[in-house]
N, C-alpha and C positions, 0 to 999 in steps of 0.2 A: 618211585618215578621221579625224575629229574629233569625232565625235558626244558622246563621252563625257569630251572633254578637260576638266579641271579641276572633275570633277562626281565626286560619292560614287556608287559602282555596286555591284551585286551580281553575283553569278555568273552569273545569267541574262542579265544584260546583256552578260558575255562571250560567252555563247552566240549571243546575237542578232548581236552584231558580228561573228563568225566566220562566222554564215551570212550576213551581209550582204556581207561582203570576198570570200567564196569561193563561196558559193551551195551550201554543204554545212550541213545540219542535225546537228550532233553531239550533241544533246541526250541519246541513248541512251549515248554514252560517258561524259558526265558523270554521268549517273543511276548508271551502275555504279561508275565510278572515283572520282568526286567527292563526291556526296550519301550514297552508301552507303559508300564507301571499300574498301580492300583490292585484292588482285589476284587473278586465278585461278591455281590450282596444277594443273598439268595432269600425269597419270601416262600414259604412253603405251606400248603393247605392239604389236609388229610381227611377223607371221608371212608367208610366202609359201606359195600354193597352185598347185603346179606343174602338176597336172591342168588347172586351168582359167586359168591365168595371171592369178591375181587377188592383190593384195596387200592384207592384211587390217591393218587399223589399229584399236584400240580405245582410245579415249580416256575416262580419268575424271577429273573435277574433284574434287580432293582437300581444298581449303580449308574450313575449318570453317564450319559454317552454324548460325544462329541457329533455335531451336526445331525442328519436326519435319523429320528429314533426307530425310522422303520427299517433302517440298514442294521448289518451286523456289526457295524463299527461299535467298539468298546464292550461287545460280549465276549465272554471266555468260553472256550471249547473244552471241556474237561469231562473226564469218566470217573464219576464216584459212586462209592457202594451204598446202598439203601438196606437198611437191616430191620426185619420186624420180629420183635422181642414176645416171647410166651415166658410166662414165670411159673416153674415148677418148683416147689419146695424152697421159695425164697430165692431162687437161682434163675437167672435169665437164659433162655434158650434163643440164638439168632439164627434167622434164615435172611440170607443176604442175596441182593441181586445187584449187578452193576449195570448204571446208566449211563449215557452219553448226554450232557447239559451244553447245548450250544446256541439255542434260540431265545428270545426274550421270554416266551412262556411255554412250556411243555407239560403235558399231562400223560402220566403213566399208569398202567393197570396191573397189577401184580396178583396172580392166582395163589391163593392160599388156602390150606385145609380148614382153618379156623380163623377167627377174628383176631388179629394181635393184640396185646395189651398195650404195646408203645411201638413207635417208630423212630428209628436212629439215622437221621440223615447224615451221609458222610462217616459210615460208621467206622470209629477208630480216630476221627479227624485228623487226617494226615494232609489237608488241604487247607492254605491259608484263604480265609473267607470271614464273611459276618453272615449271621442266620437270624430269620424271624421266623419263629414257628405259629402258624394259625391251627392250631390241633385242637380238638375236644378236651375239656378239662380232666376227663379220665385218663385219657392217653399221656397227657402232660405229667398228672401226679405219678403214674406208672413209670414214666420215663426217668422223673425225679428220683424215685425210689430205687428203681432197679436196672436202669442202663449201666453196663459195666465201664462206660466211660466217662470220666469226671467231667471233661468238658462239654459233654451233651447232657449231664445233669445240669450244669450251670445253665445251659441255654434253655433248658425246660423251666428252672427257676425264674429265669428271667421273663418267659412267656407267662407263667402263672401270674408273676407280679403285675403284668400289663392289665389280666383281665380283671383284677381287683376283686374286692368283696370278702366277706369272711370265709367263704370256702377257701380262697387263695390264701388266707392268712394261716388257716388251720394246717393247710397243706405245707405251707413252708414252715410254719412252727414245728410241726411233727418230726420233719426231715432235719431242722436244725438240731434237735435232740438226738436223731439216730443216724445222722450221717457220719461216716468213720473219717472220712479225709477233710481235714482242716481247711484245706482252700475251698472246698464247694460249701462248707458251712459259713466261711466268711462272704462268699458271695450271696448265699441265702440272707445273711443279715442285710447286706446292703440293699437286697431287693425287697425285705420287709419293710424298711423305711421307707419306701417309695409308696407304700400302701397307707392311705390316711385314713386308718382307722385308730380307735383307742386299744382295741385288741392286738394291733399289731405293735404298738409301744410296748405293751405288757410282755408280750412274748420277744421282742427285742432286748428288753430289760434284763431277762434271763441269760441272754449271751453274754451279759457281764460276768457271769461265772464259768464261763467255758474254760476248760483245763488248757487250751491252747492260747498263747498270747497273741497270735496272728488275728484270731477270731474275735477276741475281747478288743483288740485295738480297731477293727472293721465295725465292731458294734458301737464304739466310742466314737468313731468318724460318722456313723450314720446317724447317731442320736443329733449330731450336730444341724441335721437338715429337718429335724421334727421340732419346731418352735412352739412348746408348751411348757407350762410349769412343771408337768413332770419331768419332762427331759432335762429342764433347767436343775431340778433338785437331784436327779440321778447323776448327772454331770459333776455337779458340785460336790457331792458325796465322793465321788471318785477322785476329782481332784485334791480334795482334802485328806482322804485316807491313803492316797497312792494305790500303787500296783506294783506286782514283782517284776513287770516288765516297764523300762523307762519310755518305750514306744508307745505303750497304752496310756501311760501319764500324759505324754505329748498330744496325744490325738484327743484326749478328754480336756485338755487345756484349751486346744484350738476350737474345739467344738463349742465349748462354753462361751467362748467369746461370740461365735455364730448367734448361739441362742440368746446370749444377753444382750445382743445390739438389735434383737426384733422386740415388737412391742406384746409384752406379756401382761394380760389383764388391763391394758391400756397405758402402760408403762414400761421402760426398759429397765433391764438390771444392770446397766453398764457401768454405774460407779462401784456397784458391789462385786462385779466381774472385774472390774480395775484393781480394787483393793485385793481380791483373792489371787489374781494373778501377779501382782506385785510382791505379795509374800512368797509365791512361787519361786519367783526370780531371786529373792534375797535368800531362800532358805534350802532351795534343792538343786544344789549342784550336783552332777553326775558325770558319767562317761560321756564324752564328745559333745557335753552340753543339750544332748537330746531333750531332756526335759524343760529346761529354761528356754530352749527356741521353740518348742511347742507354745509355752506361755506368751513369748513374743509374737508368734503366728496368731494366738487368740487375741492378743491385744490389738493387733491389724485390723481383726474383725470389726471392731469398735469405730468404725470409720468417721463418727461425728465426733468423738472424744477427744478434748484436746488433753486430758489427763494422759490417756493412752499414748498418743503421739509425743509428749513429753518423755514418757519412760522409755518410747523405743529409741527416739534420740540420743538418749544418754546411753544406751547400750551399742550405738554406732561409733562411740569414741576410741580413739586410740587406747590400748591398755585393756580392752575388753578381750576376753578368750576368742580366738579367731571363729570356731563354728558359731558361737552366739552373736558375735559382730556382723558375719555375713548374714544370718538370718534376720538381722534387725536391719540390716541395709536393705535387703528384699522388701521387709515388711513396710519400708516407708512408702514403696509403690502401692501396696495393697491399701494401706490406710489413706492415701492421697485423695483417693476418689470422693470423700465426703467431707474434707477439711474445708475451713473458710481459705479465702483468696490471701489473706496474710499469712496464714499456716502453710499454705502450698508454696508460697514463695520461701519460706523457711525451710521447708522439704527440698525445694529445688537447689537452695544455696547450700546445703549439706552434701546432696547428692555431686554436685559440682566440684566440690572440694575433695571428696572422695574420688571423684574421676581422675583426678591428678596423682593419685598413688600408682606405683608401677607394679603391684603384686597382682598377678593374672586374676585371681579369685575374688579380690575386691573389685577390679573392674568389671568383670562379669556379674557379680551381685547388683552393682550400679546400674549396669545395661538391664538386668532383670526388673529393677526397680522402675526404672525410667520408661521401660517398655508398658508398664501397666498405668503409667499416667494418662490423662486425657487433657493435655494442655500442649500448646505449639512451642511454650518455652523448654519442654523436654526435648524437643527435635533439636534446639540448638546445642544442649549438652553432648547429646549424643553424636552429631555431627563433628563437634569439636574432638571428641574422644576418638572417633573413626579417622580423623585426619592426622591426629598427634601420635597414635599408638603404632609400633613397628611390629604388632603381633597381629598376624592375619585373621587369625580366629577371633579376636576382640573386634577387628574391623567389621567382619562379615555379620556378627551378632549385632553391633552397634546399627549397621546399616538395615538389618531384618527390622529391628526395634523401632527405627525410624517410621518404616513402612506400617508397623501396627499402630503407632501413636497416630499416623495419619488418618488410617481406616477408623479408629475410636472418634477420633474429632469430627470426621465426615458423617459417621453414624449419629452423632450426638446432636451435630447439626440437622441432619434429616428428621430425626425426633422431635427436636423442637420446631422445625418448620411445620411438621405434621401437627403438633399440638397447638402452633398458633392458628393453622387453618382450621382446626375442630373448634377453637374457641371462637373464631369468627364465624363458623356455622352456627354454633350455639346462640351466638348473639344475633345472628340474621333471623334465626329460628324464634327467638324470644320476639323480636321486633314483629314478625308475621303474625304471631300468635296475638301480640297485643293489637294490632290492626284489625284483626279478624275479631277479637272479642269488641272492639269499638264498633266495627260495623253491624255485629249481631246486635249490639245495644240500641244502636240507631235504627236498625230494622223494628225491634221490640216497641220502639217508640211510634 
């Protein structure tokens, strides 16, 4: 079909072209997803009525609405399939119903011959949305294990992790070892890390032996959120011994920086981490500087370390391989939030100097770094870059970064004001307590 070839078109022309080619009018989807924007957020609860053999499903659209929340503004009107699964010989059999979701909250009753083992909302996951499942643990475990759609299994893993507890750890651990698709295993690893139990770490650590590199990478990244001695030791061993995948090594290097910056047994491991990552930078050259860029990202997590800053600054200099240099430039923004005023000025001077370079990727890296900073001086550098560049892409990103920095500054000022008010209340409370104690002492006399 060449109706619109070499012509200027609008969205409505695409809608007409789709209808002409397929016979389907998709204007309702464009109205909701394109012209209005956003996507539906669903919260779903499920229960079973054994007396009537009815499955009850309540669906609430939780996305923000403009104006009056009692109106239909902001609500999506979609038809979605709901499947109820029963497992026979480790294979799921689905019975599917189609429902129309158009109100803020709707409740549906489905007659079934027997209690289903799991419920698959939007079976097949053909609709853009986010989902929060409020199901009993038994149904979530069955969905995680037997739902034929990997996206539904991932949603179940997220819901199980939110429940927390040892039962959730055991369910995710079992599936981490039995799940066939690496993408689901990677998501399970990330959700295991969210459960703050020692058993979760033990299970997660086993994921470092997973045969798929993307799962090992997810595990290494997840360990960065577990700030314990055990996590530090596991990451240290991985950084020292390496991995068959450069990306796994890079993830481990970044994570150990995150863990090393935290307080372990009352002290940080930042000096040891700096030394370890500096060794990586000196000895681990590889494809596209992936590993060494991970080491720089790890150093940037040590936000109060002057030694880490000095190393990062060195790799922003001309002559450094491009991929590594760009990573170091971006890392300056990350590490800046914990540095002294003097070091912050040094970072700004370096970024201002780099902003004068004409290479597009260098300018974008500078903008990325400045956008992470929480000082008004970063705004001046960004505005100068926006005014001088002939590239519209750079100008737009610089202007967006200015707004980001301004919001960060306003947020910090609000926090400082709130802290000041809390301190004043504490002082006033202390004075009142002192006066009360004095009055009680006089009364006793």
